[in-house]
C-alpha positions in Angstrom: -2.6 15.8 -5.4 -2.7 12.9 -7.9 -0.3 10.1 -7.1 0.5 7.3 -9.5 1.6 3.8 -8.5 2.8 1.2 -11.0 1.1 -2.0 -9.7 1.7 -5.7 -10.3 0.0 -8.6 -8.4 -1.5 -6.1 -5.9 1.8 -4.5 -4.9 3.9 -1.6 -6.1 5.8 -2.9 -9.1 9.6 -3.0 -8.7 10.0 -1.4 -12.1 7.7 1.4 -13.3 8.1 0.5 -17.0 7.0 -3.1 -16.6 3.8 -2.5 -14.6 0.7 -4.0 -16.2 -1.5 -1.5 -14.3 -1.2 2.0 -12.8 -3.3 3.1 -9.8 -3.9 6.8 -9.6 -5.1 8.1 -6.3 -6.3 11.6 -5.6 -5.3 12.7 -2.1 -6.6 16.0 -0.7 -5.7 17.4 2.7 -4.3 14.0 3.7 -7.5 12.0 2.7 -7.8 9.8 -0.3 -10.8 11.0 -2.3 -10.6 8.8 -5.3 -8.7 5.9 -6.8 -8.7 4.7 -10.4 -7.0 1.8 -12.2 -5.5 2.4 -15.6 -3.9 0.1 -18.2 -0.8 1.9 -19.4 0.2 2.4 -23.0 2.9 0.2 -24.5 6.3 0.6 -22.9 8.4 2.6 -25.2 10.9 5.4 -24.3 9.2 8.5 -23.1 5.6 7.2 -23.5 4.8 6.5 -19.8 6.1 9.8 -18.5 4.2 11.7 -21.1 1.0 9.7 -20.4 1.3 10.3 -16.6 1.9 14.0 -17.2 -1.2 14.2 -19.4 -3.2 12.5 -16.6 -2.2 15.3 -14.3 -0.1 13.2 -12.0 1.9 15.1 -9.4 3.8 12.3 -7.7 5.0 8.8 -8.9 5.7 6.2 -6.2 7.7 3.3 -7.6 10.0 0.5 -6.7 12.4 1.7 -9.3 12.8 3.3 -12.7 15.4 4.4 -15.1 17.2 7.7 -15.0 15.8 8.9 -18.4 12.2 8.2 -17.2 12.9 10.1 -14.0 14.2 13.1 -16.0 11.1 13.0 -18.3 8.7 12.8 -15.3 10.4 15.7 -13.6 10.2 17.7 -16.8 6.4 17.1 -16.7 6.3 18.4 -13.1 6.0 15.0 -11.5 7.9 14.3 -8.2 9.5 10.9 -8.2 9.7 8.6 -5.1 11.8 5.4 -5.7 12.7 2.4 -3.6 9.2 1.8 -2.2 8.1 -1.8 -1.6 4.6 -2.6 -0.5 1.0 -1.9 -1.4 -0.7 1.3 -2.6 -2.5 1.6 0.8 0.8 1.4 2.6 2.3 4.0 0.4 -0.6 6.4 0.8 -0.5 5.9 4.6 3.2 6.8 4.6 2.7 9.7 2.3 -0.1 11.3 4.3 1.9 10.7 7.5 4.9 12.5 6.0 7.1 9.4 6.3 7.4 8.3 2.7 11.0 8.8 1.6 12.7 8.2 -1.7 15.9 6.2 -1.9 16.8 8.3 -4.9 18.2 5.1 -6.5 17.7 4.9 -10.3 18.3 1.9 -12.5 21.1 1.9 -15.0 20.2 -1.0 -17.3 23.3 -0.6 -19.4 25.5 -1.8 -16.6 23.5 -4.6 -15.1 23.1 -2.9 -11.7 19.3 -2.9 -11.8 18.2 -5.3 -9.1 14.6 -6.0 -10.2 
């Protein structure tokens, strides 16, 4: 399973579209077998979900993201986990332990209720 993490300053970025780096980890049978760092393409509507889909990502773990990005990721077959705060290592540990849960909260930038 390929898991993508938007990363900033060593931690999961609070907003997926603003991350200067994405870490993609491959986890097989509960064990991380590889990890790569990628510089994402420019942030424009629909670009990041398409890029992650093309990289074969199965799961995105993020602090937050917009509803449209979530829809596009799901259309690419990517499961979305939102509301995570911490490091990639912490997220992988929770995921492999079966305790990583999504808040399901999405950002609505039009109404100013995005808290990151």
